[in-house]
N, C-alpha and C positions, 0 to 999 in steps of 0.2 A: 103540720104532724102532730098526733094525739098523743102527748104526753103523761106517765106518771110517772113519779118522782118519791119516791117513800127515803123517809127521814127527810123533808120536805124543812123541820123547824130548825137544823139544827149549820151551824154558822156556811161550812160546803154549799146545804140545799139552800137553802133561803135563798144565796147568793145564783144556783144555779134554776133553779127556781123565777128569778128576777131578768136571769139571761133571756132563758127562754119565753117568757112573756112577752118580751123586747119583741125578738123572733115572730112575735108572733105568732106563737105555736097556742095551743087548747094545754090545760094544765089540770092534770090533776095532784096534785098536792096530799101527801099520805104521811099522819105523824101520827103517835100512837099516845098524845095525850089531848086528850078535844080542849082540852086549858091553857093548849100551846098555836090550835087554832087562826086567835089574833092574830096571831105573829105570820100569817101570809098575806098576799094582798086580796083583795074581795075581788080582782077577775079570773082565782082559780076554783075548779069545786076544790073543796075540803072530803075526806073521811079520814075517819081513824079504825086505823085496821096494824097487823102486827106482822111483819115480813118473813117472820120466822115464820109463819103459817101461812100452809099451801094454799088453802081452798083463798085465805088472803089476795094471796098472791095472785089462783086463779085469778080471782072476782075482778078484781083491779086492773086484770092487761088483757082482758077481752074486749076486743075493740080496737087497743090503742098498735100502738104503732112501733114503740118505745114503751120499757123501761130502767126510770134510771134511779140505781143502790146510791143514798151516800148517807146512810147511817153509816154509826159505833159503839158500839156499846160499851160499859161505864168503866172504871178501873177496878179491875178482879174480875170483868165479864168477857173479855179478850177470846177465851173459845170460843162467842157463842158465832165469832164471824164464820165461823167453816161451817154450821147452821145453814146460819142468814144466806152466805152464801148456793147451799143443794138447794133449801128453802125456793128461792129467785130457779134453781134451773129447775127444777122438778118442774115447779108451777108455769114455768113461760113454759116447755117441753113442751105442757098438753095446746097450750092456748097457743104456740108459735110466735110470737111479740121475741124480736130480740133485749139482748141487756146489756147494759150500758154503767158499768162493777164500778164507786167509786172504792180501790184498794190505799194500798203500803210503798212505801218504796224501796220496800225489800228486794223483793226478787231480778231490782235491776241489780247492776253489776255495775261496777266501782270503776273506770278508766285508767287506764293501763296501768292496770294490776292482774290482768292471766285472766278476767271474770271471780275476784273474788264478787260473794254478795253485799250492796247495801245492807243486809243482815247480819254477816259479820264482821262490819266495820265500825270500832267504838265512834270513829271521830265524825260517823254519822248517827249511828247506834245509840249511843248511853245505854249504860246499863238499869238504866230507870224508864226504858222505851225498851228494852229490851220486848218482855210480854204481850205488848202489842205488836210490834214490827215483825214477830217469831206468826202470831196467829195469820197478820196478813197475808205474811210468805207460804201459810197451810191454806189458803182462802184462796187467798191463786192456785197451788197447785189443785188444789178441790174442784178449780176450776176446766182445767188443762184436761185431770181427767173424767174425768165427764162425759156422758152419750149426748148431751148440747152443747151445741159448739153452737151458738148465734149466739155470744156474746162478747165484749169487749172489755179487756181491763183495763185502768188509765192509772198512772198511778200520779200521783206528785212529789216534788223537787222534796230534797229530804225536809226544809223548812217551807212553811205555808204559812198564810195570814193575812189579816186584813191588807189590803193595797188600794193601788190602782192599774182600773181598768182599758193599757194601756193596747191593749190587740198586736204587743211586740216581743212573741218570742220563741225559741226553736223545742225544737218536737225530738225523737229518738225513742225508735223502736223496741228497750231495752236498758239502756244503755246511761245510766246516773247523768243528768247534766250541770253540773259548773260551772261559773263563770271565772271570770278575768282575774276576781280574788281570791279563787276557792271557795264559797260557798254557792250553795243551792240552792236556790227558792223560786219561789212563784204566791200571787196574791190569789187570794181564793177569786178574785172577778177574773184578772187573766185564764184560772181555770176551768172555769166557767164556757168564754168564751170559746175555748179547745174543746173543752166537751160535748158542745154544740153545734162547734166543728164537726164534729167524726158523725154527733147524732145520724148531721143532717149528709153528709159525706163519708161514708163508712170508709174506713183505709186497714184500718187495723179488727176485723173482723177473724173471730178465734183466737187472738193474741192479745199481748201486752201494749200498753207504750207511756210514753213520760211529756211533763211538758213542764220546761225552765227559762230562763235568761241566758 
């Protein structure tokens, strides 16, 4: 596959690029900062562009099989997530390229709560995380309401960070995954495995899914 990855120098983006290369895909890695290009493997095509610019989205999705977006705004700029989703959906609607959007867990439901959103549960979203969680929820809702439905929204567990690539995890189409110890977590590495599995064999087109231990 020919895959464009926006946010390729971020924590998740770098692992996604590595997983895609491991599987033999041709990767175009996009970063907003030319200075960060050195973080990327020599075997990728590097582009400096802005995911919120529709023209850049169109240019970098022409002839591609898939666009993956793993961008995260800086603190205080959380509301940019809706604009990013809109630029991606508008640009990819023109090129007819599929989108795999790395989002947040806010739009998932909490088990055994009659449908309560993760967004509204302080056990998973403490006040310090509320702004980014709200922005992620609004981003997902924008995808749902957009005319372009050639997308999949991938939510992490409540906690995601560095760890092992085990290939052992569970998948859910809308409910937060919590282990026997009451923890909702996934490594960046296994998140990337699940993401590339979905890239290669789409199961959740026009909807969301999550991954966890």
